[in-house]
C-alpha positions in Angstrom: 120.2 -115.7 -7.4 118.1 -118.0 -5.2 115.3 -115.5 -5.2 115.3 -114.7 -8.8 113.4 -117.8 -9.8 110.3 -116.3 -8.2 110.5 -112.8 -9.7 107.4 -111.2 -11.0 106.1 -109.6 -14.1 103.2 -107.9 -12.3 103.9 -104.2 -12.0 102.9 -103.4 -8.4 102.0 -99.8 -9.0 100.1 -99.6 -5.7 101.7 -102.2 -3.5 99.8 -100.8 -0.5 96.5 -101.9 -2.0 97.9 -105.3 -2.8 99.1 -105.8 0.8 95.8 -104.4 2.2 93.8 -106.8 0.0 96.1 -109.7 1.1 95.5 -108.8 4.7 91.7 -109.1 4.2 92.2 -112.7 3.3 93.9 -113.5 6.6 90.8 -114.5 8.6 91.6 -116.1 11.9 95.3 -115.2 11.8 95.3 -111.9 13.7 96.2 -113.2 17.1 99.0 -115.4 15.7 100.4 -112.5 13.7 100.3 -110.2 16.8 102.1 -112.9 18.8 104.8 -113.2 16.1 105.2 -109.4 16.0 105.6 -109.2 19.8 108.1 -112.0 19.9 110.1 -110.3 17.2 110.1 -107.0 18.9 111.2 -108.6 22.2 114.0 -110.5 20.5 115.3 -107.3 18.8 115.2 -105.3 22.1 117.1 -108.1 23.9 119.8 -108.2 21.2 120.2 -104.4 21.3 121.0 -104.5 25.0 124.2 -106.5 24.3 126.5 -103.6 23.1 125.4 -101.5 26.2 126.5 -104.4 28.4 129.8 -104.5 26.5 130.3 -100.8 27.0 129.7 -101.2 30.7 132.1 -104.0 30.9 134.9 -102.0 29.2 134.4 -98.7 30.8 133.5 -99.8 34.3 135.5 -103.1 34.4 138.5 -103.3 32.0 139.3 -99.5 32.2 139.5 -99.6 36.0 140.6 -103.2 36.5 137.4 -104.3 38.3 137.2 -108.1 37.7 133.8 -108.4 39.3 132.3 -105.9 36.8 133.8 -107.8 34.0 132.4 -111.2 35.2 129.0 -109.7 35.8 129.0 -108.1 32.4 130.0 -111.4 30.7 127.3 -113.3 32.6 124.7 -110.8 31.6 125.8 -110.8 28.0 125.6 -114.7 27.9 122.2 -114.5 29.6 121.0 -112.1 26.9 122.2 -114.4 24.2 120.3 -117.4 25.7 117.1 -115.3 26.0 117.5 -113.9 22.5 117.9 -117.4 21.1 114.8 -118.7 22.8 112.6 -115.7 21.8 114.0 -115.7 18.2 113.1 -119.4 17.9 109.5 -118.5 18.9 109.5 -115.5 16.6 110.6 -117.5 13.5 108.2 -120.3 14.2 105.3 -117.9 14.7 106.0 -116.0 11.5 106.5 -119.2 9.5 103.2 -120.5 11.0 101.3 -117.4 10.0 102.8 -117.5 6.5 102.1 -121.1 5.8 98.6 -121.0 7.2 97.9 -118.0 5.1 99.1 -119.7 2.0 97.0 -122.8 2.7 93.9 -120.5 2.9 94.9 -118.6 -0.2 95.4 -121.8 -2.3 92.0 -123.0 -1.4 90.3 -119.6 -2.1 92.1 -119.2 -5.5 91.4 -122.8 -6.6 87.8 -122.7 -5.5 87.4 -119.4 -7.4 89.0 -120.8 -10.5 86.7 -123.8 -10.6 83.7 -121.4 -10.6 84.9 -119.7 -13.8 83.1 -120.4 -17.0 84.4 -122.6 -19.9 85.0 -119.4 -21.9 87.7 -118.4 -19.5 89.5 -121.7 -19.8 89.2 -121.7 -23.6 91.0 -118.4 -23.8 93.5 -119.1 -21.1 96.6 -121.1 -21.6 96.7 -124.1 -19.3 100.4 -123.6 -18.7 99.8 -120.1 -17.4 97.0 -121.3 -15.1 99.4 -124.0 -13.8 102.0 -121.3 -13.3 99.6 -119.3 -11.1 99.1 -122.3 -8.8 102.7 -123.4 -8.8 105.3 -120.7 -9.6 103.3 -117.9 -8.1 102.4 -119.8 -5.0 106.0 -120.9 -4.7 107.1 -117.2 -4.7 104.7 -116.6 -1.8 106.0 -119.8 -0.1 109.6 -118.6 -0.2 108.6 -115.3 1.2 106.5 -116.9 3.9 109.3 -119.4 4.9 112.3 -117.1 4.5 111.6 -113.6 3.6 108.8 -112.7 6.1 111.0 -113.8 9.1 114.0 -112.0 7.7 112.1 -108.9 6.7 110.4 -108.5 10.1 113.5 -109.2 12.3 115.8 -107.1 10.2 113.4 -104.2 9.9 113.1 -104.2 13.7 116.8 -104.3 14.0 117.4 -101.4 11.6 114.9 -99.3 13.5 116.3 -100.3 16.9 119.9 -99.8 15.9 119.1 -96.4 14.4 117.7 -95.3 17.7 120.6 -96.8 19.6 123.2 -95.1 17.4 121.7 -91.7 18.2 121.4 -92.5 21.9 125.0 -93.6 22.1 126.5 -90.7 20.2 124.3 -88.5 18.0 127.3 -86.7 16.3 128.8 -89.9 14.9 125.3 -91.1 14.1 124.7 -88.1 12.0 127.9 -88.8 10.0 126.9 -92.4 9.5 123.4 -91.4 8.2 125.0 -89.1 5.7 126.5 -92.2 4.1 123.2 -94.1 4.6 121.5 -91.4 2.5 123.8 -92.4 -0.4 122.9 -96.1 0.3 119.2 -95.3 0.1 119.7 -93.5 -3.2 121.7 -96.5 -4.6 119.0 -98.9 -3.3 116.3 -96.9 -5.1 118.2 -97.3 -8.4 118.7 -101.0 -7.8 115.0 -101.5 -7.1 113.9 -99.9 -10.3 116.4 -101.9 -12.4 115.5 -105.1 -10.5 111.8 -104.6 -11.0 112.2 -104.5 -14.8 114.3 -107.7 -14.6 111.7 -109.4 -12.4 108.9 -108.6 -14.8 110.7 -110.3 -17.6 111.7 -113.4 -15.5 108.1 -114.0 -14.5 106.9 -113.7 -18.1 109.6 -116.1 -19.2 108.7 -118.6 -16.5 105.1 -118.7 -17.8 106.4 -119.3 -21.3 108.7 -122.1 -20.2 105.9 -123.9 -18.3 103.5 -123.5 -21.2 105.9 -124.8 -23.8 107.0 -127.7 -21.5 103.4 -128.7 -20.8 102.5 -128.5 -24.5 105.4 -130.7 -25.4 104.6 -133.3 -22.8 100.9 -133.4 -23.5 101.5 -133.8 -27.2 104.4 -136.2 -27.0 102.6 -138.9 -29.0 102.1 -136.5 -31.9 105.7 -135.3 -31.6 107.0 -138.8 -31.8 104.6 -139.9 -34.5 105.9 -137.2 -36.8 109.5 -137.5 -35.5 109.5 -133.9 -34.6 111.5 -134.4 -31.3 114.4 -132.2 -32.5 112.0 -129.4 -33.7 110.1 -129.5 -30.4 113.3 -129.5 -28.4 114.6 -126.5 -30.5 111.4 -124.6 -29.8 111.7 -125.2 -26.1 115.4 -124.3 -26.3 114.5 -120.8 -27.7 112.1 -120.2 -24.9 114.5 -121.5 -22.3 117.3 -119.2 -23.6 115.0 -116.2 -23.3 114.4 -117.3 -19.7 118.2 -117.5 -19.2 118.6 -114.0 -20.6 116.0 -112.6 -18.3 117.7 -114.2 -15.3 121.0 -112.8 -16.3 119.5 -109.3 -16.5 118.4 -109.8 -12.9 121.9 -111.0 -12.1 123.5 -107.9 -13.5 121.4 -105.8 -11.1 122.5 -107.8 -8.2 126.2 -107.9 -9.2 126.8 -104.2 -8.9 124.5 -103.4 -6.0 125.8 -105.6 -3.2 129.5 -104.6 -3.7 128.4 -100.9 -3.5 126.7 -101.7 -0.2 129.8 -103.5 1.1 131.9 -100.5 0.2 129.6 -98.0 1.9 129.7 -100.2 5.0 133.5 -100.2 5.1 133.5 -96.4 4.5 131.1 -95.9 7.5 133.3 -98.0 9.8 136.4 -96.1 8.7 134.6 -92.8 9.3 133.5 -93.9 12.8 137.0 -95.2 13.7 138.6 -91.9 12.5 136.1 -89.7 14.4 135.8 -92.0 17.4 139.6 -92.4 17.9 140.1 -88.7 17.9 137.4 -88.2 20.5 138.7 -91.0 22.7 142.1 -89.4 22.6 140.8 -86.0 23.6 138.6 -87.6 26.3 135.2 -86.7 25.0 134.3 -90.4 24.4 135.1 -93.6 26.2 136.6 -96.7 24.6 133.5 -98.7 25.6 131.2 -96.2 23.8 133.3 -96.4 20.7 133.2 -100.3 20.8 129.4 -100.2 21.4 128.9 -97.8 18.5 131.0 -100.0 16.2 129.0 -103.1 17.2 125.7 -101.3 16.5 127.1 -100.0 13.2 128.0 -103.6 12.1 124.5 -104.7 13.0 123.1 -101.8 11.1 124.5 -102.6 7.7 124.0 -106.3 7.7 120.2 -106.0 8.2 120.1 -103.4 5.3 121.9 -105.9 3.1 119.4 -108.6 4.2 116.5 -106.3 3.5 117.8 -105.7 0.0 117.9 -109.5 -0.4 114.4 -109.7 1.0 113.3 -107.0 -1.5 113.7 -109.7 -4.2 111.4 -112.0 -2.4 108.9 -109.2 -1.6 108.7 -108.1 -5.2 108.1 -111.8 -6.1 105.5 -112.1 -3.5 103.7 -108.9 -4.5 103.9 -110.0 -8.2 102.5 -113.4 -7.4 99.7 -111.8 -5.3 98.9 -109.5 -8.1 98.6 -112.4 -10.6 96.5 -114.4 -8.2 94.2 -111.5 -7.5 93.9 -111.0 -11.2 92.7 -114.6 -11.5 90.3 -114.1 -8.6 88.9 -110.9 -10.2 87.9 -112.8 -13.3 84.1 -112.4 -13.6 82.0 -115.4 -12.8 79.7 -115.4 -15.8 77.6 -118.4 -15.0 76.2 -118.0 -11.5 72.9 -117.9 -9.7 71.3 -114.5 -10.2 69.2 -112.8 -7.6 65.8 -114.5 -7.3 67.0 -117.8 -8.8 64.8 -120.8 -7.7 64.9 -124.6 -7.8 63.5 -126.4 -10.8 60.1 -127.8 -9.9 60.2 -131.4 -8.6 60.0 -133.9 -10.2 61.9 -132.7 -13.2 60.0 -133.9 -16.3 62.8 -133.4 -18.7 61.6 -131.2 -21.5 64.2 -128.9 -23.2 63.5 -125.9 -25.3 65.7 -123.5 -27.3 63.8 -120.3 -27.9 65.3 -117.9 -30.4 68.8 -118.8 -29.3 71.8 -117.1 -30.8 75.4 -117.4 -29.4 79.0 -116.6 -30.2 82.2 -117.3 -28.3 83.7 -114.1 -29.6 81.8 -110.9 -29.8 80.5 -110.3 -33.3 81.1 -113.9 -34.5 77.9 -115.9 -34.3 78.1 -119.7 -33.9 74.4 -120.2 -33.5 71.7 -118.0 -34.9 68.0 -117.9 -34.1 67.7 -121.5 -33.0 64.2 -122.8 -32.1 64.1 -126.4 -30.9 62.1 -128.4 -28.5 62.9 -131.8 -27.0 60.1 -133.8 -25.4 60.5 -135.6 -22.1 62.0 -139.1 -22.7 62.9 -138.3 -26.3 66.3 -139.3 -27.7 67.4 -136.4 -30.0 70.5 -136.7 -32.2 72.2 -133.5 -33.4 74.3 -133.9 -36.5 76.3 -131.6 -38.7 79.8 -131.0 -40.1 82.6 -129.9 -37.9 82.1 -126.3 -36.7 78.4 -126.3 -37.5 77.5 -125.6 -33.9 76.2 -128.9 -32.7 78.5 -129.2 -29.7 77.6 -125.6 -28.7 74.0 -126.6 -28.5 75.0 -129.2 -25.9 77.1 -126.7 -23.9 74.1 -124.3 -23.8 71.9 -127.1 -22.5 74.4 -127.7 -19.7 74.6 -124.0 -19.1 78.3 -123.9 -19.6 77.5 -120.7 -21.5 74.5 -118.4 -21.6 73.0 -117.5 -25.0 73.6 -114.0 -26.2 70.0 -113.9 -27.3 67.0 -116.0 -26.5 66.7 -118.6 -23.7 67.3 -122.3 -23.0 64.5 -123.8 -20.9 64.0 -127.0 -18.9 60.4 -127.7 -18.1 59.6 -124.2 -19.2 62.0 -122.6 -16.7 64.8 -120.4 -18.2 68.1 -121.9 -17.1 69.2 -118.5 -16.0 66.4 -118.5 -13.4 67.2 -121.9 -12.1 69.6 -122.5 -9.2 72.8 -124.2 -10.0 72.1 -127.1 -7.5 68.8 -128.0 -9.1 70.1 -127.6 -12.6 73.1 -129.8 -11.9 70.8 -132.4 -10.4 68.6 -132.4 -13.5 71.3 -132.8 -16.1 74.4 -134.9 -16.7 77.1 -134.7 -19.4 78.9 -137.7 -20.8 81.8 -136.6 -23.0 83.6 -138.6 -25.6 86.3 -139.6 -23.2 85.1 -140.5 -19.7 87.3 -138.5 -17.4 88.2 -140.2 -14.1 89.9 -138.6 -11.1 92.7 -140.1 -9.1 91.3 -142.3 -6.4 89.2 -145.4 -6.1 86.6 -146.7 -8.5 84.0 -146.2 -5.8 84.9 -142.5 -5.5 84.6 -141.9 -9.2 81.2 -143.6 -9.5 79.9 -141.7 -6.4 81.4 -138.4 -7.6 78.0 -136.7 -8.0 76.5 -138.5 -5.0 79.3 -139.0 -2.4 76.8 -140.1 0.2 75.3 -142.9 -1.9 75.5 -146.3 -0.1 77.4 -149.1 -1.8 74.2 -151.1 -2.2 73.0 -148.4 -4.6 76.3 -148.5 -6.5 76.1 -152.3 -7.0 72.5 -152.0 -8.0 73.5 -149.5 -10.8 76.3 -151.8 -11.9 74.0 -154.7 -12.0 71.4 -152.8 -14.0 74.1 -151.7 -16.5 75.5 -155.2 -16.8 79.0 -154.3 -15.6 78.9 -155.7 -12.1 80.8 -158.8 -13.0 83.5 -156.8 -14.6 83.9 -154.7 -11.3 83.9 -157.9 -9.2 86.7 -159.3 -11.4 88.9 -156.5 -10.4 91.4 -157.4 -7.6 90.0 -154.7 -5.2 86.6 -154.3 -6.8 85.2 -150.9 -5.8 88.4 -150.0 -3.9 90.5 -150.4 -7.1 92.7 -147.3 -7.7 92.0 -145.9 -11.1 95.3 -143.9 -11.2 95.7 -140.5 -12.8 93.0 -139.8 -15.4 91.9 -143.4 -15.1 95.1 -144.7 -16.6 94.5 -148.2 -15.2 91.5 -148.7 -17.4 91.0 -148.8 -21.2 89.0 -146.1 -23.0 85.9 -148.3 -23.0 86.2 -149.1 -19.3 86.5 -145.5 -18.5 83.4 -144.8 -20.5 81.5 -147.5 -18.6 82.5 -145.9 -15.3 81.4 -142.5 -16.6 78.0 -144.0 -17.5 77.6 -145.6 -14.1 78.4 -142.2 -12.5 75.7 -140.6 -14.5 73.2 -143.4 -13.7 73.8 -143.1 -10.0 73.3 -139.3 -10.2 69.8 -140.2 -11.7 69.4 -137.0 -13.9 66.2 -136.4 -15.9 68.3 -135.2 -18.9 71.5 -136.7 -20.4 73.7 -134.9 -22.8 76.1 -137.1 -24.7 79.0 -136.0 -26.9 79.0 -139.3 -28.9 80.1 -141.5 -26.0 81.1 -144.3 -28.3 83.0 -142.5 -31.1 86.5 -143.3 -29.8 85.9 -147.0 -29.1 86.6 -150.2 -31.0 83.6 -152.2 -32.3 83.6 -154.8 -29.5 83.9 -152.3 -26.7 81.3 -150.1 -28.4 78.8 -152.9 -28.1 79.3 -153.2 -24.4 79.1 -149.4 -23.9 75.9 -149.2 -26.1 74.2 -151.9 -23.9 75.0 -149.9 -20.8 74.0 -146.7 -22.5 70.6 -148.1 -23.5 69.9 -148.8 -19.9 71.0 -145.4 -18.8 68.8 -143.6 -21.4 65.7 -145.5 -20.8 63.0 -143.1 -19.5 65.3 -140.1 -19.8 65.5 -137.2 -22.2 68.8 -137.4 -24.1 70.6 -135.0 -26.4 73.2 -136.8 -28.4 75.9 -135.1 -30.4 76.2 -137.7 -33.1 79.4 -138.5 -35.0 78.3 -141.9 -36.2 75.4 -143.3 -38.3 74.3 -145.7 -35.6 73.7 -142.9 -33.1 71.5 -141.1 -35.6 69.6 -144.3 -36.6 68.8 -145.1 -33.0 67.5 -141.6 -32.2 63.8 -140.8 -32.1 64.5 -137.6 -34.0 67.5 -136.1 -35.8 68.3 -132.4 -36.1 70.7 -131.2 -38.8 72.7 -128.1 -38.0 74.6 -126.2 -40.7 76.5 -123.0 -40.1 74.7 -122.3 -36.9 71.2 -122.9 -38.1 68.8 -125.8 -38.0 68.3 -126.8 -41.6 66.3 -130.0 -41.2 64.6 -132.1 -38.6 62.9 -135.5 -38.6 63.6 -139.2 -38.2 66.6 -140.8 -39.8 64.4 -142.5 -42.5 62.6 -139.2 -43.3 65.8 -137.2 -43.6 67.6 -139.7 -45.8 65.0 -139.0 -48.4 64.3 -135.3 -47.8 67.4 -133.5 -46.5 70.4 -133.1 -48.9 72.7 -132.1 -46.1 71.8 -135.2 -44.1 72.2 -137.4 -47.2 75.8 -136.1 -47.6 76.6 -136.8 -43.9 75.2 -140.4 -44.3 77.3 -141.0 -47.4 80.4 -139.8 -45.5 79.6 -142.1 -42.5 79.0 -145.0 -44.8 82.3 -144.5 -46.6 83.9 -144.5 -43.2 82.4 -147.9 -42.4 83.5 -149.4 -45.7 
């Protein structure tokens, strides 16, 4: 049952193609793989010489009473064991090295590819499933690389070598044995089909377990706030029970198969003993030949049993590869297209939406026929009810998505024509909750400019008025922020996010209401830093508060995917009913 935890739901209809594609990702491992193969072949050949030495010792030594032959045969046999041990050690290390090195490269390729996918992919994909790809699926490959690959290669070589040896020693008894082996192959085929269906279900259930587990942990505060611990635990219990049922289906496949293999092995030995004993008695076979044949026969069935075990790991590995390749085959929607060029330097910072329409789902428009221009250095606030499309406008400006119609331009250049490098250098996003990565405070501030000297970092902190706060920290810039910035408060995280954007020095800032989740005192500090950051830069603010709209040079009101009003705060208060309603809601919230 060890291998069942990595079983796969992916139906490998064409495993050859999966293996061929996997081989194409093994750059630089060809020589190591060849060395591992050679070492395994040599170890197998050395082992197969053992029964022949035993036959010589029995027929030419024991049968005629020649002690010297017996001693020489024993010495050779021991020597073969020593050589076999040494070469097997090299073989297993070599195969494990190739497997682990390959997995290291595969992880990097898959993760790098996943980071290139657009936000639409992540919005329609469950995070638990993606985590499963990089954990459970990689673990399946890990098990095959560390255990299965070595076992598969050595046992496959042994089965091939023993098959040849059996026919060379006595082809008549070998023919009888292979008649029983034909039954074994038929039984194995039935087992494989049954096991594949079980593996499919196990992999599916693993993804569901991980997804439910992650959801429960992520939302634990909500669960506890509404005292729904028992309900959440019951929900997880149902998913967990389905996972158990899937594993038991796999266990049933294993429970009947291996006893059948053991029975056929005993039947083969009994047949060989019956045929061999008769031939030894009538003089057509020596005792040494019979013993050698029995040794080879014992070595023949055990590798077949091992290979059947490895089949579990192989199915898991192929299933995992199929899932990972499926992830790698996801189309990168947002990418530099042929002929893309850098935005002209210096970037002035004008932004224009020209006839922009967009929908996350085909046939469902979120934005429709948007025409909007933002002047260089202007602070534009976008307001509207939840679901009106204001955040989508910000995402289009960052080119997280491309409009289905129309164009978004920076300095009169369509974002689809601009290179990613120049676009990223011109824009910066500051979300509601400043996300920090595990590592030092310095690493987080220098995230967009890793090569920036510390003098520039301190200059930014001084300009934003937060240098004293950083100096008050025990380790200053070397302070560990912990996972997701857990060492700092929400306001402190936001200050770090602002400093990161300031150091990147973009021409355009997109803010998804950077102060909406802060208490009043912290909001004042963040607003001071924010005013420094926005000076001389174009800013598009998704406003959720009255203050943000009041401080903007211009306010745009979005309703059901359309711009319904534009002007200053004072103008709209008197002329736009939708804006008046929003202001009333904001004022009630402040009361």
